[in-house]
N, C-alpha and C positions, 0 to 999 in steps of 0.2 A: 465418497468424493466430497459430499457436502461438509463433512467434518474437517477434512483436510483444507478445504477452501477457507473455513473459518479460522483455523489455526494459522494458515499462511497470512491471513489478513491481520493477525496479531491479537485475536480474541481468545486464543487458547494458551497452552503452556509454552508454545514455541518449540516443542520437541520435534514436531513433524517438519517444521522449517529446517531444523538442523539435519534431520534425516534426508530431506530433499537435497540440501547442499552437499551432504556426504555422498549421496548417490551420484550427483553431478560430478563431483570431484573424482570419485572412483571410476566412473565411466570415462571421463576425460583422460585419466591416467592410463587406462588400458588402450584407448583409441589413439591418443596423441603419441604414446610410445610406440605402438605397433605400426601406425600408418603415417604419422607426421601431423603437426598442428595445422598446417595450411590445408591439408586434404580433408579434414573432418569439419563439417559445417555445424552450425547451431541447431538446425532442424534434426540432424541425426543425434546429436548429444541429448536434445530434449526427448526424442522418441525413445532412445535406449535407456535413458535415466527414468522414464515414466513420470515426467513432470510436465508442466505447462510452460509455454513461452514466458508468461508473466512471472512464473516462479524462477525461471532461469535469470531473467533480468532483475529480479528482486535481489538475487544473491551476487550476480556478476554483471558489471556494466557492459561487458563485451566478451567475445571469445578470447581475446588476448588477455583480459583480466583473469579469466579462468585458467589460461595457460600459465600465467604467473603463479597462481595459487597451486597449480599442479607441480611446478618446479619447486615451490617452497615446501610442498609436502615431501618431495623426494629429498630435498636438503635436510629437512627435519629428521627424516628416517636415518640418514647417514650420521647426523649429529648424535642421535640416540645410540647408534651402534658404537661409535667411537667413545661416547661417554660411558657406555657399559663396559668397554674394555679398560678404560682408565680407572673406573671405580672398582675393578676386580683385583686390585693390588698386583697387577702384572708388571714385570720389568719393562722399561721403556722399549727395549728392542723387541720384546714379546708383543707389545701393543702394535708396533709397526708391522711385525709379521702377521698379527691377527687381522690388521687392515688388509694386508695382501691376500690372506686366505679368504676373507670375505669377498674381495674382488674376484678371486678365482671362482668361487661358488657362483657368483653372479654371471660371470662370463660363460660358465658351463651350464647355466640353467635353461630350461626349455623356453622358447620365445624370446631369447636374448637378441637385442637389436642395437647394441652399442650403448654409448653413454647418453643418457637423457639430456644432459647439459650441452654436450658437443653437438648433438642432433638439433637441439633448439637454437643454438648459436648459428648453425649453418642455415637455418630457415629465417632467422632474424639477424642479419649482419649489421644493421644500423646500431651503432653503439649507444644511441640515445633512446632506443626502443625499450619499453619496460621489460619485455621478455629477455632481451639481450642483457639488460642491467641485472636481472635476476640471476642469469648465468654467471656473470662476472662476480657478483656478490658471493655466490657459493664458492666459486673457484678461489677467490681471495681468502675466504675463511679456511678452505681446505688447505691451501698452501701455508697459511700462517700456522694452522694446527700441526701439520706435518713438520714444518720447520721448527716449531717449538719442541716437538718430540725429539728431533735430532739434537737440538740445543741442550736438552736434558742429558744427553750422552756426552756431548762436548760442544761448546759454542764455536769451536774452530770450524769455519766453513759450513756451519749448519744451514745457512741460506742456500748454498750450492747443493747440499744434500737434499734439502726440501724440494728444490726445483727439479733435481734429478729424479726423485721419487715420483713427483707429479707427471713428469714426462714418461717415465716407465708405465705409470698407470694409464695415461692417455693412449700410448701406443698399444698396450695390451688390450684395452677395451675396444679399440678399433680393429686390431688384428683378430681378436676373438670373434668379432662379427663377420669380418670379411674373409677370414681364413679358418684355420683349425683352432677351435677354442681350447682344446687340451694342450696343444703346443704353446699357445699364447699364455695360458695359465702357468705352465711349467717355466717358460722363459721369464715371466714376471717374477715368480718366486726366486729363481736363480739371480735375477738382477737385484732384487731386494737384499738377498743374502750377501752379494758382493758389495753392495752399497753400505750395508751395515758393517761389514768387515773393514772396509776402507775407512769409514767414519770412526769406528772404535779405535783403529790404529792411530788416527789423528789425535784422539784423546790421550792415548798412552804417550805419544810423542810430546804432547803439550805438557803433561804432568812431569815427564822425565826432564824436559827442558826447564820447567819451573824449579824442580828439585836441585838441578845443577847450576842454576843461574848465578848464585853467589860465588861459586868456585871459579866461574869463568869470567867474572867481571873485569879483572885487570887485564887478562890476555885479550879479551874482546875489545877493550878500550884501545889497546895497542894496535889491533888489526884495523879497527874502524878509523883510527887517526890517519891512516894512509889512503883512505878512500875519498875521492873527490865527489861530493854529493851535489855539486852545482857546476855549471859550465866554467871552464878554466878562464882566468883573466889573462892568460898568456904566460910566457916563460918568466920564471922567477930567478 
């Protein structure tokens, strides 16, 4: 204990300070996810992490500060998973399917209790609270990432496809906790397949429309000339 105290005071290598922080973060991740952030107090976090109160407050200004770090660690893990898929030279639709498969694995895993971010948002509804902001930041990034993947297939309505995917994901993660996780996973994968099929068809239509655009220019102009695009000024 004497050696740890010296290191925490800054006289050592700093390694044990890092270890203490990692223990706190690991303990928080387990307890916050399983029981909720509000339910778990600092005394319990300190006791189960085997650190002192002074060590806790040296690394985290408050329990909410630790909660933000917990959510950031979950966010980082998801980013690494997606980066691994994109770095594997997998087709874009395969990346989206891989994200879906990873979600299904999570939904069916022991101890699954829903989405860590949705759970945290429910506990911290104030949009100005740091925990709530951490949730929003993650969800903004996830939506942008998914939308970008759909845009790589075709930009046509990629924003709609991205939002649809995120809603499928949110619903499956909630249904997997509250209902049958196997059914929730199967439904999610079917939904992703349907979404990919529809979105790929948009891309084919867009390419076909582009290829035939020059042949249709004159006839389209004749058709458009008969359409009133603004309110009529009255009989002519």
